[in-house]
N, C-alpha and C positions, 0 to 999 in steps of 0.2 A: 196768291189770293185772286179770285175772280173779281174783275171790276165791271159791274153791270152798267148798262145804259138803261135808264128808266125813262119811259116816254109815253105820252098820251097825245090827244089832239091839241093840247094847249102848250105843253112844255117838253123839253128834252133835257135830262140830267146826264151828263157824261163826266168821266173822270177829270178832275181839275189837276193840272200839273204845270210844269214850267214851260210846256210848249203852247199852252193856250191862255194862261192867266192875263196876258196883255190885252185881251178883249175886255178886261174889267178895269183897266187903268182909269178911264174917265169917270166911271161910276164910283170907284173907290174914293175919288176926290170930293164927292158930294158932302157938304157939311153935316155933321152929327149922324152920319149913317150908322156908325157903330158906337154911339155915345154911351150905351149901356154895356159895352164889352171891354175887357181889359186888353184888347188888341188895337194895334195901330196899323192902318192900311192906306192912309191918304197920300203917301208919296210913292213913286215907283219902287224905291228900295224897300219901304215898309211892306208894300203889297207882295213883292217878291219874297221877302223873308216870311211873311204870313203863309204864302203858298208853299214855300220850302218846308216849313214846319208841318203843314198838312200832308205833303208828300212823304216826309219822314215817318209820320204816324201811320200812313198807308202801308209803307214797307215794314213797319213794326206790327202790322196786322191789328192795329187798335183803332183805325179810322178808315173811312172811305169818303174822300172829299169830291164834291161835284161842282162843275160849272153849270150854271142855269141858263138855258136858252129859251126865250119866249117866242113861241111860234106865231102868236097873234100879231106881234110887232116886228117879227123877224130880226130880233136883236138879242144879244147877250144881256142878261139882267142882273147877275150876281152869283153868289155861291152858297152852298149849304153842305152839311156832311153828317154822316153817321160817325159818332165818336165814342170814345171810352167803351169800345166793343169788348164785352166779356163773353167770349165764346163758350166757356165752361158753364156759366150760369144763364146763358142765352138772354142777356140784357144788353141793350145799347142805348145811346143817347142820340137824339136828333137835335142839331143845333149849329152854331157857328154860321147862322143864316143871315145874310144881308142881301137885299135887292135894292136897286135904284129907286129913288123917290117916285119916278114916273111909273113904276110897276106896282107900287104899294096900293093896296085896296082894289086891285084889278082882278082878283081871283087867281093870280099866278101862284101865290104862296100856298093857297089851299090845294091847288093841283100838285104842286111839288110835294107837299106833306102827304097827300093821299098816296102818291106813287111810292114814297119812302116807307110809309106805314105798311102798305100792301107788300112791298118787297121784304121788309123785316119780318112780318108775320107769316106770309104765305110762301115765300121762297127760302128765306133763311130759317124759318120755323122757330123764331125767337119767342120767348115767353112774355117779354115786357119791353116797352119803349119808354124812355124817360126824356123829359125836357127840363132844362134848367134856365131860368130867366131872372134877371135883376128885378127885385121886388118893385122898384120904381117904374119899370117899363110896362105900363098899363096896356099899351097897344099890343105888345107881344103876348102878354098874359091873356088878354081877351081872345086873341087869335088861337092860342093853344086851347083855351077853354071851349071855343067853338068847335074844335076838332073832337071834343068829347073826353079830353084828358082830365084827370082828377088831381086837384091840389093835394099832395101828400104831406107837405110840411114846408117850413121855411128854415133854411140854414142861416143862422144869424151871423152877420159880419164875417163872412167866409172868404171873400174875394177882394183883393186890393186892386183898385182901378188905377189907370195911368196917372190921374190927378192926385192920387194918394188917398182918396175916399175908400173906405171899406164897406162894400155893399153887402146886403143880405140877399140870398138867392132862393127863389121859389122853386120847389121841386114838384113837377107834374109827372103823371104816369098813365099809360094805357096798357092794360093787360091783354094777352092774346084772346082770352075768352070774351073780353069786351069789344074787341076789334070787329068781330062779325056782326054785332048788333049796331055798331056806330058807322060802319064803313059806307053804308048807303046814304047816310045823312050828310056826310062830309061835302059831297059835290052838289048838293041841292042848292 
């Protein structure tokens, strides 16, 4: 499977793997970075396991994980991925995204998502991109809505979190035919 490098003047997304994940060790220690995720990344072993899982799904052709480099600050910022890739139905998810607190609200995430959406629709020729987010994560929900994604529904109590809480998940989507009308709005 081809592993693209996605890049613009603000960010560079390259394949996340066991050769580069150590750039994220300090960021992964930040408190509550993935509080709405069922993943644990705050110790070196936890982060390595998280990345190994991402690498495994890459070789299974169901995900493409990226390490995020912020060109503005000349620093690694976090990671994101295409996941749950359904090659037959031409649908994939964008998620598993976390960036350090110092990068949040800086426009980096918007640039990352633009590159990923552009690649999904224009290079992979997929029909739909989905986003799944904890119903309680209002910050991420607002960011996804700003991209032009439509709330398609809420999966009630579908994911067990590390603390035992069972969250409900908001499902958002962007269709290929919607992409061309919203793409110019994203980076404004």
